[in-house]
C-alpha positions in Angstrom: 100.3 108.6 83.3 103.0 106.2 84.8 103.3 102.7 86.3 104.7 103.0 89.7 106.1 100.4 92.2 104.4 101.0 95.6 105.9 99.8 98.6 104.2 99.6 101.6 105.4 99.3 105.3 103.5 98.4 108.3 104.0 97.3 111.6 103.3 93.6 110.9 104.4 93.1 107.0 105.9 94.8 103.8 104.1 94.5 100.4 105.1 95.8 96.8 102.2 96.3 94.4 102.0 98.3 91.1 99.7 100.9 89.6 99.1 103.3 87.4 98.9 107.0 88.3 99.6 110.4 87.1 102.4 111.2 89.7 104.4 110.1 92.7 102.6 112.2 95.0 99.1 110.9 93.6 100.4 107.1 94.0 101.5 108.2 97.8 98.7 109.9 98.7 96.0 107.3 97.4 98.0 104.4 99.0 98.0 106.2 102.1 94.3 106.5 101.9 93.8 102.7 101.4 96.4 101.7 104.2 95.9 104.3 107.0 98.0 102.1 109.5 101.1 102.1 107.2 104.2 103.5 108.4 106.1 104.4 105.4 105.0 104.4 101.6 107.3 105.0 98.7 106.6 105.2 95.0 109.0 104.3 92.3 108.3 105.0 88.6 108.6 102.0 86.5 107.4 102.7 83.4 105.8 105.9 81.9 102.8 105.7 79.7 102.1 107.5 76.7 
């Protein structure tokens, strides 16, 4: 598990949130499920949790 900073861009706004995910792929897929109107989603690992 790791803490990821997720950046979400839509037509109206841009947000950055953090979350705990198993991988960056999971982070992007889960974020896309939560925000289907997103035009761009990026995930950056902040810290690995052990």
